[in-house]
N, C-alpha and C positions, 0 to 999 in steps of 0.2 A: 504493500500500500504506500509506503513512504517513497519508493522508487517511482511508482506511477504518479504520485503527486509532484515529484520533482520533474518528471518527464512532461507533465502538463504545464508546470511553471516555465520550463525551457521552451516549449512550443509557444506559449503566450509571449515570452520575452522575444522570441524570434519574430513573431508577427508584429509586435510593437516596434521593434527595431526597423523592420522593413517599412512600416507605415511612416515612421518619423524620418527615415532617410529620404522618402519621396515627398515629404510635406512641403518642401520649398521648390518643387519642380513644377513647371507649367503643365496644365492639364487641358486636354481637348476632349470634349464630349460631343457625340453625335446624338441627335434626338429626332424623333418623329412622333406626330400626334395625328390621329384621325378622329373625325367626329361626324355624327349624323344628327341633323335637326329633324325631329319628328313632330313638328307643330303643324297639324293639319287644320287647325281652327282658322277658318276664313276671316274671322273678325280681328285677328292680330296681324301685325305688319311683318312677322317673321316667317310666314309661310310663303312658298313659291306659288306661282299661279297654277291653278288647277289642283291645289292641295297636295302637291308633291313634296317629299321630304328634301331637306337641304343637306348636302354632303360637304365636308371640308377636310383638307389635309394640310398639315403644317410640318415643316422639317427645318433643321438647321444645325449649326455647329456652335458650341459654346467654348470659348477659349478663356481659361482661368489663369491669370498671371499673378504670381506672388509679388507683393509690393514690399520692398525693404527686407532686410535679413530677419528681423524679429527674433522669435524664440526658437525657430526651427533648428538651427545648428546645435544649440544647447540641448534641446529635446532629443535630437538624434544622438548626441554624445552620451546623454544620460541613459537612453535606451540601449546603446551599445555597451555601456558599462554594466547595466542590469543584465544584458544577455550574457556577457562574459562571466558575471558572478553566478548566474543560473547554470551555465555550463560547468563552472568550477564545482558548484555544489553537487551537480549530477555526477561528475567524474569522481568526486570524493565519496559519494554514496556508493557508486559502483565498486570502488576500491575497497571500501569498508565491507560491502556485501561479499566480495570475493575473498577477503581475509577471513570473514566470519564463516563462510562456507568451507574454506580450507581448514580452519580450526575445528569446525564441527565434523568434517570428514575424518580428521585424525581422531577426534573423540569417539566417533562411531566405530572406527577400527579397533580402538582400545576397548570399547564396550563389548564388541564381538569376541575379542580375546578373553575378556573377563567372564562372559557367559560360558565360553568353552571351558575355561579353567574351573569355574564354579560348578559346572555340570559334572566334570570329572571328580571334583572334590565331593559333591553330594553322592555320586555313585559309590565312591570309595567309602564314604561314611555309612551308607546303607549296607554295604557288604560287611563292614566292620560290626555294625549293630547286629546283623544276622549271625555273624560268627560268634559274637558274645552270647546271643540267645542259644546257639547250639552248644557252646561251652557250659552254659548254665544247665542245659538238659543233661550234659555229661557229668556235671558236678565239679567242673574245674575252675569255675569263676563264681563270683557273688552276684546277687541281684543289683547291688549298687553299681557294679561295672556295666551291667546290661542297661540300667537306667541312664547312666552317663553316656554310653555309646549311642543310645536312642536320642538323647538330647543333642548330642553332637550331630547326628544325622538330620534332625529337625532344623538345627541352626544352619547346617550346610545347605539344606533345601531352601531355607529362607534367603540365604545369601545368593543362591542361584536365581530365585525369583526376583530379588532386588536388582541383580545384574541384568536380568531380562527386561525389567521395567526401565532401567537406565538406558539400555540399548534402544528400546522403542522410543523413549522420550527424545533421545539424541537424534534418532532417525527422523522423527517428526519435526524437530527443530531444524534439521538440515533441509528437509523437504519444504518447510515453510520459508526458510531463508532463500532457497533457490526458486521458489514459486511452483514447485511440482505438487505440493500438497493441495493448493487451491485448484489446480487443474484436475486432480484426481477426484475431488469431491464437488466439482462444479456442476455435475449432472444431477446431484441429489436435490 
């Protein structure tokens, strides 16, 4: 949205600069007008004989010459400065957006690796908890060790889910920054 607003400001500044550059230039306009007089009332002086309508055509050229320098050069200079500022803001926003996208892309890759590692850790913790349960059945461990192993497995699963949420959040932030999120949900 911010980039679209800056793009609109840039277009407005471009059109204003073009208009002010041409403000002190002579202008030639061609014009034509056609008219039909439909006064058929015999009692008025505007009708033709026999009650026929009157037709008229008028054409010409209008020449508009600016008198004196006035404010046109200063307005043109101000519009040009405004255009350059708008272009600079737009370029800065594009660079900031590219940097943010680059950062988010790196964050997304790190989040993917975190999901992979936490998935492996959760799997190992589940296997360890199952092994502790089997040892308890054999009588080689205590219930405290089984409870501790199951708690570790639950914590590992929680870390896996948190890493997955962080990965999805980062992906959505990247898609939002690059504009692909809007296009994906624009049909809803």
